[in-house]
N, C-alpha and C positions, 0 to 999 in steps of 0.2 A: 482291606486287603490290599497290600503294596503292588505297585507294579513289577513284573518279573525284572531280576537284573541281569544283565549279559553275564553269560556263565562260559568261560573259556579260563584254563589255567597254563600260562607258559611258563612257570617257575620251574618244570624240569628242563628246559633249554636254555636255563641260564649259564650254564658251564660251557666255555669256548673248547672247540676241537672237538666236540661231538659229531660222530658220525651223523649225514644227512640234516645236519641242523638246519640250514637255508630250507630245505623242503619240509620240514615241521614247523619253521616260522611261517612258510607262505601259506600253509595248511591252517595253521592258526589265525593268520589275518585274514583269511577266505573264510572262515568259521565266524571269526566277529564281525565279519561285513556283512555276513548272512543272518545274523542275529540282530544285528543294527537294523537291517531293513525291514526284519519282522517287527522289529520295536517302533521302526517309524510309521511303517503301514498301519499300524493299531493308533498310534496318535493321529494320525492323517484322519482316520474315522471319527476321532473323537474331535477334532476341531473345526471350524467355521469355514465352509466351502471356497471363500474367498481369501482364504490365507496360504501364501504360497512358501512353504520353507525353504524353497530355494534362494528367496530374498531376505537381506539381511535385517531391513526394517520388519517384514513378518516374524522371523524368527523371535525380534525383541520382543514384539506382542503377545507371543506364544509365552515368552518368558515371562512377562510381567503379568499375564492373565494367571500361569502357575504360581508364581508368588502368591497373587491374591487368594485364589483358590486355597493354596496353603494355610494361608493367615484365617480363610474363613471356615476350614475345615480341621483347625487346630494341630496342620502337619508341619512338624518342624524339623523332621528328622531327614531332608534332602531329597525325598522324593514324594512323590504322589500318585495315589491310585488313580489309573485309567479308568475305572468304573466310578471312580469320584468326580474325575471330569465329566463323563457321560452323563453323571447324575445331575451336575450344574448346567450342562446344556439342556437337559430334558426339563429342567425347573422352569426354563423361559417359555416350554409350551405347557406348561400346567395352569388349567383355568384358574384353579385357586390361590396359586402361586402369584399369578397375575395381580390379584387384588390386594396382594400385600402392601403397595405404596398407600393405598385410601386407608388399610387397617392401621399403617403407623402412623399417619397422621391423624386419626382418630385417638390412637392411643397415647399421641403426644398431647394432645388437649383433655384428654381423661387424664394424664398423670399430673398435667399443669393445675386442673381442678382439685386434685388429691393433695398436691403440694399446699397448696392454700389452704384447705382444711387441715391438713398436717400442722401449718404452722400456727393455727387458732388452738389446735389442741395440744401443742407445746406451749401455749401462752397462757392456756387456761386448763388446770388440771381435772376441772370437772365437765370439761366441753364435752366430752364423749357421753357423760351420764345425760346432761343438759339434751343431746342430739337424740338418744335414745329414749326420753323422756317425752320430749317435744313430739314424738309419732303418737303419743296417748294423751297429749294436752289437747282439751277442748277449748279452742277461741271463742270467749264469751261475747255477746252482741250488747250494744249499749254501754250502761253504765256499769252493768254487772262486774264483779270482780271475778277473776278467773280463779280455777281450782288447781291446785298443786297434783299433777298426775300421781304423784308416789306417795303423799300422806292425806290427801285429798282436804287438806286447810286453804282457806282464801289467801289468794295472794294480795293482801292490802297495804302493805307497807311498802315505801318507795323502792327499796330493796326487792322486795317481791315482785312489784309491779315490772321494775327492771328486766327479772327474771321472766314474769309473763311475757312481756315484749321479746325478749331473748327467744324464750320456747317458740311463739307463733311465728318469729322468723324462720327458725331451723326446721318448721314444719314442712316445709315444701322440701327441702333438702336433708331432711333428717337421716337418710339411709347413708349417703355420700357422706356426710358430716361426722358420722359415726364410725365410719369404717377405718382402719387403720392402714396406714401407707403399705406397711409389708403385705396385706392382704390385697390392697389395690394392686400393687406389684406383680404379685402371683397371679392374680386373675388376667393381667395384663398379657404376662407371659405364656399363659395357658392358652389365651384366646389368639396370640401372635403365631404360636406353634402351630396351630392348626391349618395355618396357611401355608406351612412349609409341606414341600413334596415328601410322603412317607416313603422310607428305604428299606 
């Protein structure tokens, strides 16, 4: 919902020589002033108590804040909802929203780890299959050869032993290694959205 616009029309007063035009203009000016006062009162109720709208610097702060809020809320049509401003201010008091910075930090770490796995998935077309198979791989003890979790064959050749070592190494991180980057990003987006105030 956008903020109400100042609504007064002086188009009927544009013809010179009209009777009582000065009175009509004074009345229109008063009406505009009254509406502007109402809008200013609404705005003052939404901005921080320490902001003095009679001071140039403070008005500049409000202007910068509104520009930032427009960017955040995706509003580019030249106006911003007073309700939207109130929502932004209320968000700073929301206990869940206050946890967002920590959640962003952990999300960055999770994304960095996911990118490492993603690069390995790109480098090796079978990497995700290996990661999935590693969840079922039983690491042998002693000199016993490992067994392929897919075909149950012993892993005895050099190539197979290298595969066995890779499966054993992937086993502890199998789930993360197997996940697609898109799935990781979708999960992080869902998790972060839970920290945003519900409107």
